[in-house]
C-alpha angles and dihedrals in degrees: 000000000000118000128217123230091266092056097248118131116257105257131143097247130012101215110199098184142013090265107034094183125091117201119197129180115218111177110293092353137077119212118205112194133188118171105309095341122099129185120194117207126180110240092234091059096049098086092053091047091051090051091051093049091046090052091048092050093048090049091050092049091049090049092051093047097046099072091045092056089051092056093049092065117089118240114264119187114239107196126061091243091054090048091050092049091050091051091049092051092048091049099246091120121041 
């Protein structure tokens, strides 16, 4: 693994804690800080931003869970020919 000049490994984000973001309220503004980056959000816009992020996360969770549910279901033949072949293989029809 290549090293930077400061000796830290080359990774996308050096996370120092479990929650790397610091949120501060300063009057009518919220400051969200991570390392050297700072985002300023007006306090009146924060509820709508939280709703949007919540909807995105729920959509992502639903997307991740949908294929898994599909694989949990056993295969059932749809056409009559597939059903007949399945019965022949299982020994129901000689």
